[in-house]
N, C-alpha and C positions, 0 to 999 in steps of 0.2 A: 610550425603548424603541426597539429596532432593527427592529421589525416582524416578528420571528420569534418564534413562540410556542414554549413548551416542547414541545408536541405536534409541531410542525414539526421541531424539532431532534431529537426522538426518532425520527421517521421518517427523517430524513436519516442518522442513525447506523445505523439498521436497514438502509437501502439500502446504505450503505458496507460494513457487515459481510457482507451477502449478496453484494455484488460481490466482496469479498475472498475469499469462500469459493469463487468460481468460478475463481479464478486457479490456474494450476499451482503445485504446492507450492514450488518454488524461487523463483518470482516472488513468491508470497505471503509467504514467509519474508523475502525481501529488503525488501519494502515494509514489513512489520510491524517488522522490526529497525531500519530506517532512520527511518521516520516516527513510529512509536508508541513504540519503545524508545530512539530517539535515538542509535543507533550510527552510526559513520562507515563509509564504504565499506571502508576498510582493516580495521576491526574485523569487519565482516560477512564479509569474505573469510577472515579467520582463524577465525571461528565456524563458517562453512559449509565450510571447507577448499576454497575456490575462488579463482580469480584475481580481482583487483580489476576487471579488464575484464569478466569474467563477471558480477560483481555489478552493474556499471554497466548492462550489457545487460539483466539481469533487472529492474532498477529501471525502465529505460526502457520495456521491453515491458509490465511490470506497470502503469505509469502510463498508457500508451496504452490498455490494455484497460479500466482503471478509468474513464478519461474516456469511452470509448465506452459502457460499461455504465451509467454514471451520467449520460450525455448532457450532459457538460460542454463 
């Protein structure tokens, strides 16, 4: 056993989803498409009709905000 209970995992997921909900829509979309849906930066740029550089910035800003909100 890894020391993490099902209840701990449940709260961790709740914390993550609450933190995701606080992100601006573009950053949230980039994070969800990249990490949860498994799309590449190029695919996200096509889906969202933005440049790859913009997607990279949205991912970076979103990650930074999630780290702060989740205290990682």
